[in-house]
N, C-alpha and C positions, 0 to 999 in steps of 0.2 A: 556702336554706331551702325545705323541701319544702312543697308545697301539700296541703291536705286534700281529701278527696272531697266533691264537692258533693251536694246533695239529689237531683238527677237521676241522678247516677252511683250513689248508694246505692240509689235506687229500682230502677234497672235491674239492679243486682247481685242484689237480693232477688227479682226477678221470676222465677217458675218457668220452667224450660226447657220448650219445647213437647213434647207427648206423643211426637211422632215422634223426639225426641232420645233417648228411653229405650227400651231393648230388654232382653230376657232375656239373662242371661249365658250364653254358649255352652257352658260347662263346669261352672258352679256353680249347680245348681238352687236356685230361690228367691231368687237375687240378680239385681240389675239392672246394666246397664252404660250409660254415656253415650257417644254418638257424638261423637268429638273435634271434628268440623267445627262443631258447634253451640257448643262451648266457645270455639273460635276466633272465631266470629261474635259471641258475647257480649263477648269481650274487646275486639274492634274497636268494638263499639257503645258500650262503657263508656269506653274509654281512647283510642280513635282508631287508625286504621290507621297502622302504623309507630311508634307511641308505646310499644309494649312489646317487650321483647327476650328471646329464648330462646337459651340456650347448652346444648349437650349434650356430655357426655364419657363415652366407654365406659370402664367400670371394669375390664373384663377382656376378653380376646379373645372373640369370638362363638363359643360352643360349638356343636359339630355332633354330632348323634346320628342314626344310621340305625336305623329300626325296621322290623319286618315286620308288615304289617297282617293282619287276620283272613282276608283273601282271598289272602294269600301274596305280596303285592306289597311292595317296599321303599319306605319313605318317609323322606326326610331332613328333620330338624327343626333349626332354628337358634334359639338362645336368646341374647338380648342383655341385658346388665345395664349400666345407664347412670345417670349423675347429670345431672339437668336443672336449670338455673337459669332462673327467670323474674324479670325485673327491669323495673320501671316507674318510671323515675327521677323523673317529674313529680310523683308522689305518694309517693315514698320506699318503694315496695314491693320487697322482695327475698326470694325463697324458693328453697330447694333441696329436691330430692326424688330419691330413688333408686327406680327401678322396673325391672322386667324384662318381657320379652315373648318368646313363642315362636311361630315361624311357619315354613312350609316354603319361604319366600323370605328370604334373608339381609337384604336391604334392608328388607323389611317388618317383620322382627323388630326391627331397630334403630329404625325409625320408630315401631313400636308401643310400645316402651319410653318413647320421648319423649312420645308422645300420652298414655299412661297417667299419666305424671308431670305433664304440664300439666293434665290433668283433675283430678288430686288437688290440685295447688296451687290451681287455680281454686276448688275447694271450700273451701279455707282462707280465700280472699278472701270467699267467700259465693256464688259462682256454682255452681248445681246442688246446693246443700247439702241441699235437700229429699230428694234421692235417697239421700244418705248417712244421712239421718235415718229412712229407711224409709217416707217419705210417698208415694213412687212405687213401687208394687209391680211386680214383674216380670210381664209379660203372662201370663195363665193360658190355656193352650190346652187345652180339654176333650178327652178321649180320644174318638176316633171309635168309634161302635158297630160291633161285628163284623158283617161281611157276607160270607157265603160266596160264592165265585165262581158264576156261573150254571151250573146243572146239577150242582152239587156238593152232595152230601147230608151232608158232614162237619159234625158238630155244632160249635158255637162253643166256644171255650175255657171251661172251667168256673171258672178263677181268673184274676183280673187283678191284676197287681202294680203298685202305684202308689208314687210317691216323694213324700213330703210336702215342702213348701217349708221351707227352713231360714231362720228369721227371726232376725237378729242384733240384740239389744237395743242401743239407742243408747249406753248406757254401756260396751258391750263392742266397739263398732265400731273404735275406734282399736287396741286390743290384737289384735283379729281381723285387721286389715290388717297389723299388724306380724308376726303369726304366719304369714299367707299369704306375705308377702315372704320370711321366713326359710326357709319350707318350699320355696318356688319356687327358692331359691338352693342350699340344702344337701341337700334330700331326694333320695334315689335314686328311680329310676323305680318300683321296687317299693313304696317308701314312699308315693309320690304316689298310687298305686292302692290302698293299704291303707286300709280304712275307719277303722282306729284313729287315723289321722293326719288324718282329714277332720272339721272342726268340725261339731257338731250342736247342737241347741237346749239340750241339757243341759250343755254346756260352760260353766264359770264362769271368772272371771278367773284363778284359780290354775292351772287346767288349761291355759289359753292360755299363761301365763307359763312354766310347766314345759316346754311344747312349744317356746317361743322359745329357752329356755336349752339344750334338748336339741340343737337345730340349730346354735345359735351356738357351742357348745363343741366343734364338730367341727374 
């Protein structure tokens, strides 16, 4: 018979992660990401070291793509797609999650997919859920004022292009995550860089679901 979570465990689960655990997403403006080590620490605090188990299975061979950067150098990227299981037998918790990760190191790509899945599963338990609710905004870094080099009389730029943060409403966060997953798996490199396939604040649930079906049916 499984045990239920006690009051101290529930309190610790609901406790917000420290500010240093949250950082701006490296490729998605306006979104935040959680550092995996803080999720591991919280799982250990709540359930105990060695009391929770993770299993990971690659769902496909790690893909390899070689790109040419703007500087003319070649860069190899590895993408891993895996299924991760988190199980805590003492309290009857069992979750599965599929996630992907891209990195210029094959091992880090595989580890990144597992870390992303654990972080997502932890949010289903309640750990770091405030981030997914949008209560932790991505750090805002103000643009630096233009300063001409010493002795340079060139006038500053007359126009500055800014990118507004994209805020995903709570009611759309689940379908947003589903769409991002399908796009990461099925989209071509051209589609990934095409703004028509990048969610914006005017996207509604119907548009997300059409996008999911578009990539699923390939």
